C-alpha positions in Angstrom: 2.2 -18.6 44.1 4.0 -20.2 41.0 0.8 -20.1 38.9 0.7 -16.1 39.7 4.3 -15.5 38.8 3.9 -17.0 35.5 0.9 -15.0 34.7 2.6 -12.0 35.8 5.7 -12.8 34.0 3.4 -13.3 30.8 1.8 -9.9 31.5 5.1 -8.1 31.0 7.1 -9.6 28.5 7.0 -11.0 25.0 9.1 -14.1 23.9 10.9 -14.7 20.5 11.9 -18.0 19.7 15.1 -17.8 17.5 16.9 -20.6 16.0 19.4 -21.1 18.8 17.5 -19.5 22.0 14.3 -18.3 23.4 14.5 -14.4 24.1 12.3 -12.6 26.1 11.9 -8.6 25.8 9.8 -6.6 28.2 6.4 -5.4 27.2 6.1 -2.0 25.5 9.9 -2.1 24.4 11.9 -1.8 21.3 13.6 -4.3 19.6 16.4 -3.4 16.7 16.0 -5.4 13.6 19.0 -7.1 12.1 20.5 -5.5 9.2 22.6 -8.4 8.3 21.7 -9.1 4.6 19.1 -6.4 4.8 18.2 -4.6 1.1 20.2 -1.4 0.6 19.1 1.7 2.2 16.1 3.2 0.6 13.0 5.4 1.0 9.8 5.5 -1.1 9.7 1.6 -1.2 6.7 -0.5 -0.5 6.2 -3.3 1.8 3.6 -5.8 2.3 2.9 -8.5 5.1 2.6 -12.0 4.2 1.6 -13.4 7.6 4.8 -14.8 8.0 7.6 -12.3 6.6 7.6 -8.8 5.6 8.5 -8.0 1.8 10.3 -4.8 1.0 10.7 -3.8 -2.6 11.7 -0.8 -5.1 12.1 2.5 -3.8 15.6 4.0 -4.1 18.3 6.3 -2.1 16.3 9.5 -1.9 16.8 10.3 -5.7 17.4 8.4 -9.0 18.7 5.8 -9.6 16.0 3.7 -8.2 16.1 0.0 -7.4 14.0 -3.3 -8.4 15.7 -5.1 -5.5 14.2 -6.0 -2.1 14.2 -8.6 0.8 12.0 -10.7 3.0 12.5 -10.3 6.6 11.3 -12.9 8.9 10.8 -11.7 12.7 10.7 -14.9 14.2 14.2 -15.6 13.3 15.2 -11.6 12.9 16.7 -12.5 9.5 16.6 -11.1 6.0 16.5 -13.4 2.7 17.1 -11.5 -0.7 14.7 -11.4 -3.3 15.2 -12.7 -7.0 15.8 -9.9 -9.6 15.1 -12.5 -12.3 12.5 -11.3 -14.1 11.7 -8.5 -11.7 9.8 -5.6 -12.9 12.0 -2.3 -13.9 13.4 0.0 -11.2 10.5 2.1 -9.8 9.7 4.4 -7.0 6.3 5.6 -6.2 4.6 2.4 -7.0 2.1 0.4 -5.3 2.1 -3.3 -3.8 -0.9 -5.5 -2.5 -0.6 -9.0 -0.9 -3.1 -11.3 -2.6 -2.6 -14.1 0.1 0.3 -16.2 -1.8 1.8 -13.3 -3.9 2.8 -9.6 -4.0 1.7 -7.7 -6.9 3.9 -4.6 -7.8 2.5 -2.2 -10.2 3.0 1.5 -11.9 5.3 4.1 -10.5 8.2 6.2 -11.5 11.4 5.1 -12.9 13.4 8.7 -13.0 12.4 9.6 -16.3 8.9 7.9 -16.9 5.5 7.0 -15.1 4.8 3.4 -15.7 2.0 1.1 -16.2 4.1 -2.2 -15.8 4.6 -4.5 -13.0 5.1 -8.1 -11.7 4.0 -10.8 -9.2 6.4 -12.2 -6.7 5.9 -15.9 -5.2 8.0 -15.6 -1.9 7.8 -19.6 -1.6 9.8 -20.4 -5.2 11.6 -16.7 -5.0 10.2 -16.1 -8.5 8.7 -13.2 -10.6 5.8 -13.5 -13.1 5.2 -10.8 -15.6 2.1 -8.8 -15.8 0.1 -8.2 -18.9 -0.3 -4.5 -20.3 -3.1 -5.6 -22.6 -6.0 -3.2 -21.5 -4.0 -2.1 -18.6 -4.7 1.4 -17.0 -2.4 4.2 -18.4 1.1 5.2 -17.0 1.0 6.7 -13.5 2.6 7.2 -10.1 1.1 8.4 -6.8 -1.9 6.2 -7.4 -3.8 3.9 -5.1 -4.3 0.2 -5.2 -6.2 -2.1 -2.9 -6.8 -6.0 -3.0 -10.3 -7.0 -3.1 -9.6 -10.7 -2.1 -9.5 -12.1 -6.1 -8.4 -8.8 -7.7 -6.4 -5.6 -7.2 -7.7 -2.3 -8.1 -5.8 0.7 -8.9 -7.0 4.3 -9.4 -6.2 7.7 -9.8 -2.4 9.2 -9.7 -0.3 11.5 -11.7 0.9 10.4 -15.6 3.5 13.0 -15.8 1.4 15.6 -16.9 -1.8 15.6 -15.2 -4.0 14.0 -12.3 -6.2 11.0 -13.4 -9.6 9.4 -12.3 -9.4 6.4 -14.0 -8.2 3.0 -13.2 -8.6 -0.5 -13.7 -8.9 -4.0 -12.2 -6.4 -6.8 -12.4 -7.1 -10.5 -12.2 -3.8 -12.6 -11.4 -5.3 -15.7 -12.0 -6.1 -15.3 -16.0 -3.5 -12.3 -16.1 -6.1 -9.8 -17.5 -7.2 -6.2 -16.8 -10.7 -4.8 -17.0 -11.3 -1.2 -16.7 -13.0 0.8 -14.5 -16.1 3.1 -14.9 -15.5 6.9 -14.7 -19.1 7.6 -14.7 -19.7 9.7 -11.5 -16.0 8.8 -10.4 -14.6 11.3 -8.2 -12.5 14.2 -9.5 -8.9 13.2 -10.7 -6.4 13.4 -8.2 -2.8 11.9 -6.7 -1.9 11.3 -3.1 -5.3 10.2 -2.0 -6.0 7.2 0.2 -7.9 4.0 -0.2 -9.4 1.5 2.1 -11.4 -1.8 1.0 -14.6 -2.3 3.2 -14.9 -5.9 2.5 -17.1 -5.4 -0.8 -16.3 -1.8 -1.8 -13.3 0.6 -2.4 -13.3 4.0 -0.8 -11.0 6.7 -1.9 -10.5 10.2 -0.2 -8.7 13.2 -0.3 -5.6 13.9 -2.3 -4.8 16.7 -4.3 -5.9 17.7 -8.0 -2.9 19.8 -8.3 -0.2 20.3 -5.7 -2.2 23.6 -4.9 -5.5 22.4 -4.8 -5.9 19.5 -1.9 -9.2 17.9 -1.5 -11.7 16.9 1.1 -13.9 14.7 -1.1 -14.0 11.0 -2.4 -16.1 8.2 -3.7 -17.2 4.5 -3.4 -16.5 2.1 -5.9 -18.4 -1.4 -6.1 -16.6 -3.6 -8.3 -19.4 -6.4 -8.6 -21.5 -3.3 -10.2 -18.7 -1.3 -11.9 -20.3 1.9 -10.2 -19.6 4.7 -8.3 -21.7 6.5 -5.5 -20.9 9.7 -3.8 -19.8 10.2 -0.4 -21.5 12.5 2.1 -19.5 15.6 2.5 -20.2 18.0 5.4 -16.9 19.9 5.1 -15.8 18.8 8.7 -12.2 18.0 7.6 -9.9 20.1 6.1 -8.5 19.2 2.7 -5.5 17.2 2.7 -3.2 14.9 0.8 -0.3 12.4 1.7 -2.5 11.6 4.7 -3.3 7.9 6.0 -6.6 6.0 6.1 -7.7 2.5 7.8 -10.8 0.7 7.6 -11.9 -0.6 10.9 -15.2 -2.8 9.9 -17.8 -0.1 10.1 -15.8 3.1 9.4 -12.9 4.6 7.9 -10.4 6.8 9.8 -8.6 9.7 8.3 -5.3 11.2 10.0 -2.6 13.7 9.3 -1.5 14.6 6.0 -0.8 18.3 4.4 -2.6 21.1 2.4 -1.6 24.3 1.3 -2.0 26.4 4.7 -0.4 23.4 6.8 2.7 21.5 5.9 1.7 18.9 8.3 -1.8 18.2 10.0 -2.4 16.3 13.4 -6.2 16.2 12.7 -8.4 13.7 11.4 -12.0 12.2 11.3 -14.2 8.9 10.8 -16.5 8.3 8.1 -19.3 5.9 8.8 -20.3 3.8 6.0 -23.1 1.2 6.1 -23.9 0.0 2.4 
């Protein structure tokens, strides 16, 4: 009976070991996150997960001025710690952030006046920032995508303040160097698209060429050969931008977003890819 009760309790609760006590919560429940020492209120920021902490950075209070501040949240302790601003990138929103396994890389975005092609790498262990080279970096942009391949960050597409782009670059944080991406057979220029990493390829889909021209096309990029291949397109999905995408091992799932006829969508689709 005792063993059965223990098994039953484990099936309906989750326990959080805090600094001072063991706190248990009912399964399927919500828990309010502490706001003690939390960063200032903001939107259009980025977050990454380090496997131990969530790092929040950038964004703004809904309009300019934007921030170059952030914080780290430890869910096991329900506690926030500030992020150093010494040598941090300049204020921005509409940027991207990726987690490399030991660093957060922030790049691009908009500072209220101009689009940017600058960034920085953040080490949460030492709470320090390192600048990124701008030599051979892609042109300034916001509303772009970024993905981590395991050894490089790939940025692509976006908006440079005048036009949408179909260009990008690869950044190697070990050597602090950029390499351009081929535009031969690249997808149409766009912003507000999605990106997933399959394990060896990057898949771009959707977005808009202009705010009035959402897309239902994409492309598949192989960084090992610096080549693009087209995606099968059977016009099954409505064109859209500002949607979401995830990779589940053998397919990409697209959901939500908006287009010129619908301010918000509750439809989606799966793209099966076996290279």
